[in-house]
LUMPALUM-660911 format. One line per 2 residues: their letters; for each residue x, y, z of C-alpha. Coordinates in Angstrom, 3 decimals. Layout:
BEGIN
a = X,Y,Z | ...
END
This chain:
BEGIN
mn = 91.792,91.406,103.414 | 93.751,91.538,100.173
rl = 95.796,94.374,101.619 | 98.046,91.510,102.826
tf = 100.012,89.914,100.048 | 99.782,86.372,101.380
ll = 96.118,86.319,102.482 | 94.222,83.687,103.551
al = 91.320,81.285,103.794 | 90.010,79.125,106.598
fc = 87.749,76.116,106.736 | 84.889,74.649,108.701
vv = 86.167,71.811,110.878 | 86.347,70.908,114.534
ls = 89.944,71.029,115.668 | 91.944,70.367,118.791
ah = 95.230,72.275,118.773 | 97.970,72.084,121.349
sq = 99.199,75.599,122.034 | 102.891,76.126,122.623
dl = 102.683,79.166,124.854 | 99.765,81.387,123.878
gf = 97.343,79.810,126.334 | 94.409,78.907,124.088
ev = 93.191,76.211,121.713 | 91.294,76.287,118.417
ie = 88.036,74.368,118.864 | 85.912,75.135,115.808
yk = 86.304,77.151,112.632 | 83.491,77.800,110.184
pa = 84.118,80.612,107.727 | 81.521,82.256,105.561
pg = 82.324,82.418,101.835 | 84.933,85.036,101.005
qh = 87.913,85.996,98.886 | 90.418,84.296,101.220
in = 88.629,80.988,101.574 | 90.340,77.912,100.074
le = 93.730,79.629,99.874 | 96.476,77.175,100.776
ni = 98.581,79.277,103.129 | 95.993,79.382,105.912
gt = 93.103,77.413,104.452 | 94.176,74.071,105.905
pq = 93.862,72.381,109.337 | 97.564,72.946,110.024
aa = 97.224,76.630,109.158 | 94.284,76.998,111.532
qn = 96.348,75.444,114.318 | 99.224,77.799,113.595
iv = 97.540,80.727,115.339 | 98.133,79.017,118.689
ae = 101.875,78.853,118.031 | 102.769,82.273,116.611
kr = 101.150,85.629,117.300 | 101.569,86.845,113.717
nl = 99.698,83.934,112.143 | 96.299,84.923,110.886
vs = 92.917,83.419,110.063 | 90.145,85.096,108.074
lg = 86.492,84.488,108.881 | 85.077,85.375,105.459
sf = 81.968,87.468,104.986 | 79.166,88.018,107.523
gg = 78.600,85.150,109.967 | 81.858,83.220,109.620
yl = 83.232,82.333,113.040 | 86.075,80.913,115.089
vl = 85.715,79.241,118.520 | 88.686,79.365,120.901
kf = 89.184,77.871,124.359 | 91.358,79.269,127.127
kk = 93.583,76.511,128.489 | 92.981,78.054,131.902
ac = 89.665,79.727,132.677 | 89.696,83.494,132.108
en = 88.580,85.141,135.351 | 86.361,88.206,135.634
hp = 88.642,89.672,138.291 | 87.995,93.044,139.996
nn = 91.735,93.833,140.109 | 92.237,93.557,136.364
py = 93.393,96.839,134.753 | 90.458,99.044,133.639
gv = 88.127,96.164,134.529 | 88.918,94.232,131.323
df = 89.663,90.515,131.363 | 91.063,89.435,127.982
sv = 92.081,90.876,124.621 | 91.356,89.767,121.065
fg = 93.894,90.553,118.365 | 93.541,90.806,114.585
ns = 95.307,92.573,111.721 | 93.576,95.923,111.991
fe = 95.597,99.048,111.327 | 94.827,102.752,111.070
gs = 92.081,103.319,108.528 | 91.318,99.614,108.173
se = 89.040,98.048,110.782 | 86.785,95.063,110.064
pg = 85.115,94.501,113.439 | 83.759,91.164,114.555
iv = 81.307,90.370,117.335 | 82.753,88.613,120.406
yv = 80.774,85.967,122.341 | 81.767,84.272,125.606
mq = 80.736,81.027,127.317 | 81.277,79.294,130.644
da = 81.926,75.561,130.637 | 79.081,75.234,133.131
nn = 78.719,71.459,132.693 | 82.492,70.923,132.896
ng = 82.633,68.660,129.837 | 85.262,70.762,127.998
lp = 82.950,71.442,125.052 | 81.337,74.729,123.950
dd = 77.801,73.366,124.420 | 76.508,75.751,127.108
iw = 75.088,79.272,126.585 | 76.771,81.866,124.384
ye = 76.554,85.476,125.587 | 77.218,88.369,123.242
ia = 79.698,91.029,124.329 | 77.768,94.294,124.094
gs = 80.383,96.614,122.596 | 79.805,100.296,122.002
dy = 77.714,99.753,118.857 | 75.379,97.229,120.460
yn = 73.286,100.306,121.272 | 73.691,101.963,117.878
pt = 70.339,101.893,116.041 | 72.175,101.023,112.822
st = 73.195,97.626,114.267 | 70.833,94.802,113.260
kn = 69.984,92.084,115.767 | 68.888,88.597,114.683
yr = 70.175,89.160,111.174 | 70.263,86.057,108.982
vn = 71.963,85.623,105.611 | 72.046,82.644,103.265
yk = 74.922,82.079,100.818 | 74.487,79.924,97.720
np = 77.304,77.839,96.275 | 77.807,78.764,92.579
hg = 80.144,75.755,92.190 | 83.063,77.574,90.646
nf = 85.190,80.692,90.954 | 82.206,83.024,90.587
ni = 80.440,85.655,92.672 | 78.680,84.191,95.708
pw = 74.930,85.046,95.708 | 73.301,85.804,99.056
nd = 69.874,86.735,100.397 | 68.865,87.826,103.894
nq = 65.821,87.719,106.162 | 64.976,91.333,105.283
gn = 64.300,90.681,101.598 | 67.695,91.886,100.359
kg = 69.877,90.167,97.793 | 73.480,90.629,96.730
ev = 76.772,88.925,95.973 | 80.193,88.441,97.488
ia = 82.116,89.781,94.509 | 84.981,87.756,93.053
ns = 88.016,89.888,92.265 | 91.221,89.555,90.249
fn = 93.438,89.322,93.354 | 92.099,85.953,94.450
tq = 90.832,83.736,91.659 | 90.042,80.519,93.542
ey = 86.538,79.449,94.580 | 85.175,81.630,97.399
yp = 82.696,79.054,98.704 | 84.377,76.548,101.061
nq = 85.512,73.594,98.967 | 84.365,70.149,100.036
al = 87.868,68.708,99.691 | 88.952,70.973,102.566
ft = 85.645,71.439,104.393 | 84.313,67.925,104.585
dy = 81.375,68.774,106.884 | 80.460,72.048,105.203
pq = 77.061,72.145,103.417 | 77.772,72.265,99.702
ds = 74.558,73.736,98.276 | 74.100,76.696,100.589
va = 74.950,77.843,104.090 | 73.237,80.256,106.499
fe = 74.542,82.359,109.380 | 72.669,84.404,111.979
gt = 73.734,87.044,114.462 | 74.244,90.772,114.977
kl = 75.235,92.723,111.874 | 77.168,95.932,112.370
qs = 76.774,98.948,110.136 | 79.942,99.113,108.031
sy = 82.113,102.208,108.312 | 83.325,101.655,104.732
ye = 83.795,104.935,102.930 | 85.670,105.789,99.740
ss = 86.948,109.328,100.158 | 87.233,112.030,97.530
nv = 90.869,111.092,96.861 | 89.766,107.483,96.211
qi = 91.252,106.284,99.487 | 89.241,103.567,101.194
el = 88.587,104.259,104.862 | 87.350,101.734,107.437
ep = 87.082,103.588,110.728 | 87.120,101.626,114.005
la = 84.252,101.354,116.460 | 84.839,102.677,119.983
fg = 85.328,99.449,121.951 | 84.273,95.835,122.428
ya = 85.026,94.212,119.037 | 87.604,91.950,117.400
dn = 89.886,93.096,114.556 | 88.936,96.658,115.395
lp = 92.130,98.259,116.778 | 95.863,97.874,115.924
td = 98.329,95.589,117.701 | 101.756,96.397,119.113
yy = 103.664,93.129,118.643 | 106.597,94.270,120.761
td = 104.674,94.750,124.026 | 103.462,92.369,126.723
hs = 99.954,91.447,125.552 | 98.809,90.533,129.052
ip = 98.877,94.305,129.675 | 95.714,95.586,127.999
dn = 94.796,98.900,126.460 | 92.279,101.061,128.246
py = 89.197,100.711,125.998 | 87.845,104.042,127.289
tl = 90.757,106.181,126.070 | 89.949,106.328,122.376
nv = 92.797,106.666,119.855 | 95.408,105.902,122.547
me = 97.431,102.679,122.905 | 98.645,102.179,126.493
gg = 99.369,98.453,126.395 | 99.814,95.810,123.730
gg = 97.020,97.078,121.534 | 94.279,94.838,120.253
na = 90.747,94.850,121.571 | 90.295,94.674,125.343
id = 87.115,92.907,126.510 | 85.328,93.054,129.867
is = 83.403,89.869,130.634 | 80.885,92.089,132.446
wa = 79.782,93.435,129.042 | 78.131,90.059,128.288
vn = 74.376,90.163,127.609 | 71.783,87.445,127.122
en = 69.470,87.045,124.145 | 67.141,89.694,125.614
gn = 69.899,92.267,125.886 | 70.167,92.052,129.688
yv = 73.578,92.027,131.327 | 74.602,88.757,132.972
hl = 77.207,88.145,135.664 | 79.895,85.623,134.834
dy = 82.746,84.952,137.286 | 84.826,83.380,134.530
in = 84.638,82.182,130.940 | 86.270,79.277,129.093
fv = 85.304,79.833,125.482 | 85.431,82.782,123.093
ki = 83.638,82.917,119.741 | 84.530,85.615,117.216
vs = 82.058,86.260,114.395 | 82.531,88.320,111.230
an = 79.961,91.106,111.579 | 79.911,93.043,108.277
lq = 78.175,92.275,105.007 | 79.889,94.828,102.809
da = 81.645,94.929,99.465 | 84.535,97.408,99.727
gi = 85.411,97.810,96.072 | 88.985,96.994,95.171
ig = 89.794,95.412,98.555 | 86.901,92.983,98.307
el = 84.386,92.046,100.970 | 84.972,93.009,104.592
st = 85.977,90.069,106.758 | 87.078,89.868,110.368
dv = 90.586,88.447,110.813 | 91.937,86.873,114.026
tf = 95.508,86.296,115.200 | 95.299,85.337,118.908
is = 93.685,86.034,122.274 | 95.382,86.837,125.576
dv = 94.268,86.711,129.204 | 94.785,89.934,131.178
qe = 97.001,89.775,134.259 | 95.800,91.219,137.558
ne = 97.253,94.615,138.431 | 95.205,96.752,140.787
nl = 97.727,99.589,140.419 | 97.122,99.929,136.668
tg = 94.063,102.181,136.541 | 92.617,104.883,134.346
nq = 89.501,106.671,133.234 | 86.546,104.339,132.685
sv = 84.046,106.905,131.446 | 83.808,107.819,127.767
vv = 81.642,109.775,125.326 | 81.263,107.977,121.998
iy = 80.188,109.496,118.688 | 79.024,106.713,116.413
nh = 80.603,106.502,112.953 | 78.995,108.702,110.318
ap = 79.810,109.868,106.800 | 83.013,111.939,106.927
ea = 81.981,113.861,103.801 | 78.739,115.267,102.451
ii = 77.471,117.579,99.715 | 76.187,121.007,100.726
gd = 72.452,120.864,101.352 | 72.583,117.231,102.487
sv = 72.073,116.247,106.124 | 74.361,114.025,108.190
fi = 72.959,112.270,111.260 | 75.133,112.561,114.362
lg = 74.496,110.316,117.360 | 76.504,109.857,120.512
ah = 76.302,107.940,123.780 | 77.947,108.008,127.205
fi = 79.385,104.863,128.804 | 80.599,104.142,132.326
dg = 82.577,100.904,132.694 | 81.470,100.050,129.168
kp = 77.754,100.241,129.948 | 75.447,103.037,128.752
ss = 74.687,105.706,131.341 | 71.545,107.778,131.740
kn = 73.448,111.056,131.406 | 72.341,113.343,128.601
ls = 74.539,114.692,125.831 | 74.392,118.060,124.153
yk = 75.821,118.811,120.698 | 77.663,121.863,119.460
vn = 78.935,122.646,115.974 | 81.092,125.174,114.174
se = 78.465,127.895,113.895 | 80.186,129.681,111.011
ig = 79.352,127.041,108.422 | 77.036,124.462,109.987
vf = 74.012,124.158,112.254 | 71.907,121.293,113.552
td = 68.437,120.969,112.153 | 65.729,118.504,113.141
gn = 67.504,117.148,116.187 | 70.801,115.432,115.449
fv = 71.122,116.341,111.760 | 73.847,118.700,110.612
kt = 73.784,120.457,107.258 | 75.184,123.534,105.586
lv = 74.768,125.421,102.330 | 78.395,126.542,102.286
gg = 81.369,124.290,101.649 | 83.834,123.666,104.435
nv = 84.572,121.628,107.530 | 81.984,121.295,110.301
ti = 83.208,120.277,113.739 | 80.753,118.486,116.026
ka = 81.263,118.301,119.775 | 79.212,115.901,121.911
el = 79.516,116.678,125.642 | 77.883,115.693,128.892
qe = 75.327,118.278,129.912 | 76.315,117.990,133.582
dt = 80.072,117.885,132.921 | 81.243,119.695,129.794
de = 84.817,118.567,130.407 | 83.807,115.107,129.256
fn = 83.256,115.174,125.499 | 84.167,113.781,122.105
vs = 84.714,115.541,118.788 | 84.005,114.561,115.202
sv = 83.758,116.387,111.887 | 82.109,116.390,108.477
ff = 83.635,117.998,105.404 | 80.935,119.544,103.225
re = 81.854,119.706,99.551 | 80.499,122.515,97.429
pt = 80.281,121.857,93.654 | 81.976,124.720,91.805
si = 83.005,123.519,88.326 | 83.153,120.596,85.896
ql = 86.238,118.977,84.435 | 86.080,117.008,81.182
nt = 88.733,114.311,80.769 | 87.808,113.249,77.223
df = 90.289,114.218,74.483 | 88.576,115.486,71.318
sa = 91.801,116.631,69.628 | 91.584,113.801,67.062
fy = 87.854,113.194,66.569 | 86.760,111.886,63.179
ag = 83.501,110.766,61.597 | 82.663,107.274,62.808
dt = 84.565,107.642,66.082 | 82.897,107.026,69.431
la = 84.454,108.559,72.544 | 83.342,107.838,76.105
ln = 82.451,111.042,77.949 | 84.384,111.256,81.188
av = 83.503,114.331,83.222 | 83.527,115.003,86.933
vl = 82.161,117.752,89.159 | 84.864,119.527,91.172
dq = 84.451,120.934,94.667 | 85.846,124.124,96.196
ne = 89.287,122.481,96.429 | 89.149,121.293,92.794
vg = 88.734,117.693,93.918 | 86.333,115.463,92.008
ik = 82.946,114.580,93.511 | 82.387,111.150,92.010
yl = 78.846,110.574,93.286 | 77.192,113.578,91.616
si = 75.276,112.795,88.430 | 76.132,114.636,85.229
sy = 73.952,115.339,82.189 | 75.210,115.861,78.637
ti = 73.496,117.751,75.802 | 74.517,118.861,72.312
tl = 73.321,122.263,71.116 | 73.197,121.600,67.346
as = 73.712,117.852,66.906 | 74.632,118.377,63.259
st = 78.039,116.715,63.514 | 77.705,114.531,66.611
ql = 75.163,112.476,68.511 | 74.976,111.464,72.148
ln = 74.770,107.818,73.099 | 73.504,106.816,76.540
eg = 73.686,103.237,77.809 | 72.868,102.985,81.485
ys = 75.620,104.794,83.350 | 77.798,105.188,80.250
ns = 77.677,108.253,77.996 | 79.468,108.524,74.674
lv = 79.686,111.002,71.831 | 79.593,109.695,68.264
ai = 81.105,111.704,65.408 | 78.735,111.694,62.411
np = 79.861,114.411,59.992 | 82.771,116.881,59.858
gt = 81.854,120.122,61.625 | 81.534,121.695,65.062
dt = 78.954,121.167,67.823 | 78.819,122.483,71.366
lv = 78.795,119.966,74.202 | 77.032,121.182,77.355
is = 77.836,119.332,80.585 | 75.736,120.063,83.679
cv = 75.578,118.832,87.249 | 72.083,117.388,87.691
kf = 71.728,118.370,91.345 | 73.371,121.787,90.843
pd = 72.350,122.838,87.312 | 74.150,126.177,87.566
vq = 77.445,124.267,87.620 | 78.048,123.885,83.888
lk = 80.734,123.474,81.245 | 80.363,124.298,77.545
ip = 83.013,123.228,75.065 | 83.169,123.126,71.248
vv = 83.608,119.661,69.745 | 85.206,119.546,66.306
vq = 84.700,116.535,64.048 | 87.626,116.542,61.632
et = 87.880,115.377,58.041 | 88.958,111.744,57.654
qn = 90.888,112.227,54.403 | 94.480,110.911,54.465
la = 94.214,109.475,57.980 | 95.925,106.431,59.509
dv = 94.652,104.822,62.708 | 97.766,103.193,64.223
yi = 99.011,101.670,67.496 | 102.078,103.472,68.795
si = 104.356,103.401,71.834 | 107.449,105.519,72.596
kt = 110.147,104.786,75.185 | 113.725,105.474,76.230
el = 115.993,102.880,77.875 | 114.805,104.109,81.274
en = 111.122,104.942,80.995 | 108.026,104.830,78.872
il = 107.027,108.126,77.282 | 103.829,107.041,75.527
pl = 102.025,103.801,76.480 | 100.972,101.644,73.547
qk = 97.647,102.985,72.318 | 95.650,103.721,69.201
ik = 96.181,107.208,67.700 | 94.854,108.785,64.529
ip = 97.697,110.123,62.403 | 96.737,112.867,59.902
vs = 98.870,114.316,57.135 | 100.495,117.572,58.252
dl = 103.371,119.955,57.535 | 106.505,118.554,59.184
nk = 108.746,121.575,58.644 | 107.809,123.074,62.005
yl = 109.355,120.089,63.793 | 112.789,120.357,62.155
ee = 115.902,122.212,63.207 | 117.390,123.967,60.129
pq = 115.643,121.770,57.526 | 117.587,120.991,54.360
nd = 114.456,119.917,52.454 | 110.761,120.770,52.310
ys = 108.413,118.515,54.313 | 105.070,120.211,53.741
af = 103.446,118.124,50.987 | 102.377,114.522,51.630
eq = 99.617,112.415,50.170 | 99.692,109.829,52.948
pt = 100.891,109.955,56.572 | 104.395,108.624,57.192
ia = 106.475,107.298,60.063 | 107.547,110.888,60.736
ha = 103.911,111.978,61.121 | 103.334,109.156,63.624
ic = 106.409,110.141,65.650 | 105.325,113.778,65.816
kg = 101.723,112.994,66.706 | 102.754,110.473,69.364
le = 105.240,112.805,71.038 | 102.721,115.655,70.920
ka = 100.153,113.435,72.631 | 102.753,112.563,75.277
gt = 103.277,116.303,75.896 | 106.996,115.962,75.228
af = 109.207,118.499,73.425 | 111.175,117.076,70.462
sl = 112.866,117.936,67.186 | 113.747,116.258,63.874
kd = 116.808,116.745,61.671 | 117.902,115.952,58.121
dd = 121.564,117.032,58.276 | 124.711,115.272,57.065
ka = 124.861,113.104,60.216 | 122.316,110.862,58.454
ng = 123.308,111.718,54.869 | 120.471,114.235,54.622
ql = 117.782,111.722,55.572 | 115.110,112.642,58.119
yl = 115.623,111.294,61.671 | 114.461,111.952,65.220
ys = 117.142,114.091,66.839 | 116.054,114.910,70.421
ve = 113.319,114.235,72.915 | 113.141,116.430,76.005
ke = 111.379,115.494,79.210 | 111.740,117.470,82.414
ef = 114.858,119.201,81.018 | 116.521,115.865,80.256
yt = 117.412,115.402,76.575 | 117.688,112.056,74.804
yg = 119.579,112.460,71.517 | 119.878,110.343,68.399
wg = 122.048,110.752,65.296 | 120.197,108.780,62.641
gk = 122.707,105.915,62.379 | 126.001,107.769,62.630
td = 128.577,105.673,64.490 | 131.861,107.482,63.856
ps = 132.966,108.815,66.230 | 131.475,106.327,68.696
af = 130.075,109.160,70.848 | 127.458,109.646,68.109
ak = 126.440,105.967,68.033 | 123.059,106.566,69.593
aw = 119.755,106.607,67.799 | 116.000,106.738,67.918
iv = 114.720,103.649,66.128 | 111.238,103.032,64.728
kl = 109.920,99.494,64.506 | 106.987,99.424,62.088
ng = 105.107,96.114,61.938 | 108.322,94.263,62.797
ns = 110.603,96.163,60.391 | 113.110,98.588,61.888
hi = 113.939,102.055,60.535 | 116.663,104.372,61.775
rg = 116.259,107.306,59.346 | 114.334,108.378,56.266
fd = 111.205,108.569,58.369 | 109.397,110.657,55.721
kt = 109.860,107.958,53.054 | 107.788,105.179,54.605
ti = 104.006,105.591,54.628 | 101.735,104.106,57.269
ks = 98.191,102.802,57.145 | 95.419,102.039,59.600
gd = 96.145,99.036,61.798 | 99.930,99.473,61.752
ti = 101.871,98.963,64.983 | 104.736,101.363,65.681
lv = 107.338,101.235,68.451 | 109.680,104.208,68.816
yh = 112.613,103.453,71.114 | 116.099,104.724,71.912
vs = 119.442,102.926,71.825 | 122.416,104.563,73.531
nl = 125.091,102.530,71.728 | 124.584,101.072,68.264
lt = 128.005,99.442,68.324 | 126.950,96.793,70.825
ew = 124.019,94.396,70.852 | 120.954,95.487,72.805
el = 117.889,93.786,74.193 | 114.511,95.035,73.040
tt = 111.544,94.196,75.285 | 107.909,94.651,74.347
lf = 104.584,94.400,76.152 | 101.412,93.467,74.301
ss = 97.714,93.113,75.018 | 95.393,90.884,73.036
ad = 92.972,93.838,72.908 | 93.199,97.587,73.413
tv = 89.523,97.765,74.392 | 87.702,95.164,76.491
il = 84.231,94.857,77.925 | 83.922,95.302,81.695
gn = 84.413,91.910,83.357 | 86.132,90.354,80.337
ta = 89.676,89.014,80.140 | 92.621,89.924,77.904
ti = 96.059,88.348,77.548 | 99.071,90.482,78.434
aa = 102.325,89.159,76.945 | 105.948,90.178,77.522
kk = 108.626,89.409,74.900 | 112.252,90.247,74.223
at = 114.720,90.003,71.367 | 118.421,90.691,70.839
cs = 119.174,93.368,68.231 | 122.290,94.636,66.440
yq = 123.162,97.360,63.930 | 125.381,96.908,60.905
nn = 125.580,98.481,57.441 | 122.739,100.910,58.175
si = 120.290,98.133,58.993 | 119.033,96.532,62.184
te = 118.937,92.781,62.719 | 116.567,91.394,65.316
ne = 116.708,87.808,66.555 | 113.533,85.837,67.084
qi = 111.463,87.145,69.976 | 111.237,84.978,73.067
ri = 108.651,85.183,75.827 | 109.713,86.573,79.207
qn = 108.758,84.381,82.166 | 108.180,85.654,85.693
re = 108.245,89.305,84.647 | 106.457,91.705,86.965
vt = 103.608,93.613,85.321 | 101.754,96.403,87.132
fk = 98.085,97.253,86.582 | 96.823,100.682,87.654
gt = 93.419,102.361,87.420 | 91.265,104.626,89.537
ti = 91.151,102.096,92.358 | 93.464,99.396,90.942
dq = 97.121,99.110,91.880 | 98.478,95.570,91.728
sl = 101.425,93.635,90.370 | 101.310,90.188,88.777
ft = 103.975,87.987,87.178 | 103.975,86.392,83.739
nv = 103.648,82.611,83.529 | 105.888,80.136,81.719
dg = 104.431,81.369,78.419 | 105.298,84.966,79.267
ei = 101.610,85.820,79.648 | 99.081,87.052,82.177
ey = 95.368,86.412,81.784 | 93.864,89.539,83.341
tf = 90.197,90.246,84.051 | 89.272,93.934,83.860
ne = 86.780,94.782,86.616 | 86.966,98.588,86.520
ag = 85.544,100.754,83.744 | 87.803,103.377,82.188
st = 91.487,103.271,81.302 | 93.822,100.711,82.875
fi = 97.537,101.541,82.693 | 99.709,98.440,82.340
ss = 103.490,98.686,82.692 | 106.613,96.586,83.051
gn = 109.970,98.309,83.151 | 110.041,100.837,80.321
da = 107.186,99.113,78.482 | 103.629,100.286,78.952
ln = 100.217,100.252,77.346 | 96.688,101.462,78.004
vf = 93.633,99.231,77.815 | 90.247,100.915,77.777
vd = 87.530,99.047,79.660 | 84.012,99.799,78.463
ie = 80.532,98.750,79.511 | 78.888,96.185,77.221
tg = 78.568,97.598,73.710 | 76.217,96.969,70.814
tn = 75.102,100.526,70.468 | 72.037,102.091,68.889
li = 71.788,105.845,68.585 | 68.146,105.652,67.565
pe = 66.330,102.615,68.997 | 63.870,102.487,66.079
er = 66.634,101.746,63.558 | 67.686,98.130,63.613
lk = 70.620,96.796,61.612 | 71.111,93.157,60.744
ly = 74.366,91.510,59.649 | 74.186,88.203,57.789
pn = 75.204,85.460,57.274 | 76.939,84.638,60.535
pa = 79.109,82.545,60.428 | 80.240,83.847,57.022
nd = 82.472,82.561,54.233 | 83.526,85.169,51.653
fi = 80.823,87.847,51.928 | 78.592,89.547,54.462
si = 75.719,91.988,54.021 | 73.992,94.500,56.255
rg = 70.347,95.515,56.220 | 68.596,98.386,57.979
ds = 66.436,101.470,57.588 | 69.150,103.735,56.176
nt = 70.086,103.750,52.521 | 73.806,104.274,53.012
lq = 76.322,102.813,55.401 | 78.688,105.705,56.067
ki = 81.476,103.557,57.428 | 82.256,99.901,58.124
ei = 85.287,98.831,60.141 | 86.307,95.216,60.651
ys = 88.572,94.459,63.620 | 90.394,91.257,64.487
as = 89.901,89.601,67.877 | 93.110,91.318,69.042
gi = 91.692,94.750,68.185 | 93.652,95.362,64.939
le = 91.730,97.217,62.210 | 91.709,94.824,59.243
kt = 89.399,96.548,56.775 | 87.628,99.896,56.325
ll = 84.854,100.643,53.829 | 83.125,103.972,53.198
dq = 79.702,104.762,51.727 | 78.532,101.202,51.174
rm = 74.968,100.668,49.955 | 72.622,98.882,52.369
ge = 72.421,95.202,51.414 | 75.520,95.358,49.207
ki = 77.880,92.382,49.496 | 81.009,93.077,51.490
di = 84.020,90.983,50.478 | 85.795,89.382,53.462
se = 87.452,86.544,51.550 | 90.951,87.839,52.360
ls = 90.344,87.542,56.123 | 91.719,84.530,57.951
vg = 89.456,82.101,59.778 | 88.482,83.477,63.198
iy = 86.352,85.908,65.190 | 85.989,89.541,64.087
mv = 84.170,92.641,65.298 | 82.289,94.611,62.637
kv = 81.501,98.239,63.497 | 78.766,99.761,61.329
vt = 78.088,103.511,61.237 | 75.024,104.985,59.535
kh = 73.647,108.503,59.701 | 71.549,107.589,62.727
ss = 73.311,104.736,64.469 | 76.547,103.053,65.382
qs = 76.373,99.325,66.078 | 78.868,96.521,66.515
fk = 78.518,92.855,65.558 | 80.683,89.869,66.395
if = 81.041,87.424,63.488 | 82.873,84.193,62.799
kn = 84.735,83.917,59.489 | 84.912,80.343,58.151
END
């Protein structure tokens, strides 16, 4: 799994490895496609052999069906004096909350030729008898011949893909250069498929609960204990010995499901048994480290009877039913003893046999016990979530005609935790100023005219759970749409993002103003500073005192009762030589922030310097786009420059790219760090919709990831942009008479040109644009559409 930073791939080849001291050999390895296949660290013959030499070495079997065949150097005996009746243990890299169980098979070398060419018998673990397990399951993987998703289809008519992720970018299908005997068009595997316990909890934590007993990579390992001393597989959630997964040869069954008696075994085959995409951590795949024979010890005994409750959903919505099923085992084999079930009667009852449901939110405890011996039991629980309210995470504080904002709302339960799987509906009461846009699972609100509408958000399944909020579309007069970031030397206050900067009265932000700052025709640097710090939720103040010769400067920024001061360029005495500096489109300003106007498309960096009398290093983090389509790639670049201050001006040396700088990417389920290449860049593919926070040191930015655009508010209205490619002019045709707004963006997301109230069909001059690709956003009264054009 990609939870390990060095993970892994293995290949299909017949091997003969000479173990140093672990007592087994690697005979055959044939992985299914997966995210760790073809990785160099353990995707080579030498890496496969390494598991016989060191207990912490690891091999990954890929998706469903991939397998590894091992041979005991000395036959493993099914001995009656072995502790708890188990005979060997299989170890993987499972840990609490992360189990990826694999099926174990055993074989006797009945013909004594040293080869695994006799009969394989499946070890019937606890879930062999679970009705959710699928026998004789067959899946076929197709080679896409590249680093793409791996398509699969099964013998039940299902189709899907092993999803490629941004953690591992190599090919997932075994490469012929490494897997010389591996079929290169497609490959099929057949066996028992286990029902995955994958569950993403309400706090977005991925849970992979273990099965009771009898599987590989299912239970944790204690590396500091003698592994010939096994755990008791019948004492669940307890580790008595070296951990791992203890196996009794007597659990072996034939193809008809009948138990067979084997006095010894020579070979063990471990097969990846899940076909499950687990979101950010990729597909589930069984991992193997080593196997160990159990030493005889007739004095090491313990309970060999256990009640098992099969894995079920740990959470549910009130009104939904959760199926609970248990079984009783003696010596690992199902008994004929009956179970009875009891629940917390205050909030949950069983209905229709083994189904539990409730109409009230809370935790339901289920107890499965033997009818003839109530002292033998097992306990499980289900948390029922009751929808109580709706939270909207979309900011409408700066919403202007022509804007489109993605609607991001979530239903909250009784603990004010989001319920991500409940559908939400959106309606507008008047629709005079806004219009809803629905594209599949994405909902957006488009601002059409200045005014106020009411947005009504409802839970589809629980319509009484509702939220109504007013949405104000503001006037666009005297507005600048700029990119701004704010940081101190220690941390980022506002990640680089696009913000609309209106003209406003600045007097309220000043301490003892010497001048009047209420009348402006265009927004200025000062307006951008104030709007950016307000958006960051940070207290601040401006000054225009004699420290900066009466010119306006940023005086203080307060965060969590820590103040960062600046003095507008004053350096005498040296204790005052600290300043907030504004870098606007590459030009630096230290005061007079009300004198420089800004326009749409400008880039503004506000940063602090604690000592103007010495040189300082200014680092920056950029993205080639502030908005990308889901699944697309953007370039993240890190740069730095040396700066100095003299004679009230700032000199900045040429920026250089920063190599090997760590950059962190965080989203709802994303949390990973990558390093810039020799060009100071990272090519990053965005595979999660919504906002991705990207940071490095005190530099940060937000990139919004949207579902494929090309929007149409009213399907009947069709707009056409021509010619494409274009030279000096373009035109737009459609049903409307007037184009309310046209915005032209560069490939890097910078707004290059804005036009208002254009006539349909009128020529639009683009002669001043450089050669390249541009995005043209067209807003009419009834639609908002985007076109990609090439300018010759």
